N, C-alpha and C positions, 0 to 999 in steps of 0.2 A: 506450579505452572510457570513456564517461561513466557515473557512478553518481549517481542522483538520490536524495537522502536526505530524508525527511520524517516527522514525527510523523503518525500516522494513527489513524483509527477504522475497525475492520472492521465492516461492516454486512451483515446478512442480509435476508431477505425482509421487506417492510414497513418498511424503513429502520431496523430494530432494531439498536442497537449491541451487538455480541457480543464485542468485544475492542478493545484499543488498545495501541499500541506504536510502534516505529520501523521504517519501511520503507526498504529499499535496493533500488532499481530499476535494473537493468543495461541501458544504452542503447548498443549497439555503434555506432550511426550518429549519436550525439550527441542532446542533448535537443531540438534544433530540428526534427528530421525524424520523420515518421510511421514507425512500425515495430512489430514484435512485440517485446515486452520480457519479461524474466524478472525475478523478484525474490523477496525474502524479507521477512517481518515478524517481528521479535522482539517478542513480546507480553508486556506487563506484566500485562494483564488478559485473560482468555479465558473466556467464558461462552456457548458456542454453543447449548446446549440442543438443540432439534430443527432450528434454523436452520443452513443451510449458508452460508458466506460468499459474497456476490455482488459486493461492491465495497468499495473503500476510499474514505474521505473524507480527502483530504490536508489538512495544516494551513492551506493557503491557500484551502480551501473547495472545490477541484475534486474531481470524482468520477471514480474509475478502476475500471471494471468489471474483475473478475478471474475467472480459472478456476483453482481450487486444483489444484496438481500434487502436493502432499503436505504432511504435517505431522508434527512430531516434538517431543520434549522435549529441549532442549539439556542435555547433561551438564555443561557448564561454567557456564552462566548460570542453569540451571534454569528458563528461560523457555520457553514454547511457541513453536515456530518454524513459520511457515506459508510454504510455497513456492507461487508462483503464476506464471501467465503473464497478459499483458494487452496490449491494443492501445494503444500510446502515440500521441498525447498524451492526457491526461485530458480529460474533459468539463468545460467551464466553467460549465454551467448551475447548479451549486450554489455557485459562488464568490460570496462576499459583497463588497460595496463596500469594506469594511474587513477585510482579511485579518489573521489572528492572527500571522503571522510569515512569514519568507521561507525556503522550503526550500533545501537546499544541493545543488549539482551539482558533483561532482569529476570530473576527467578524469585518465586515466593513460596 
């Protein structure tokens, strides 16, 4: 199984940033194939207010719409953890010509 790792911003309605952290997206069919994916975000910052998370902006600028499956506070890291499902691959429409970094894909 491939795991796509990327710094992300969690966004709500109106593109408002409501959190940021590190996302781990599980891709059973590999990163090259379209599929339903599950993932988690370990959030360093979390300020949702009335906004529900609608998508992630990956560090390379791509947009990944998400459906939140659950959230909790981690006992070990004390970070807020957001669990989600998403249709992979992300949408390229927000990708910039100059990306800020290269996300990591690991396979096991």
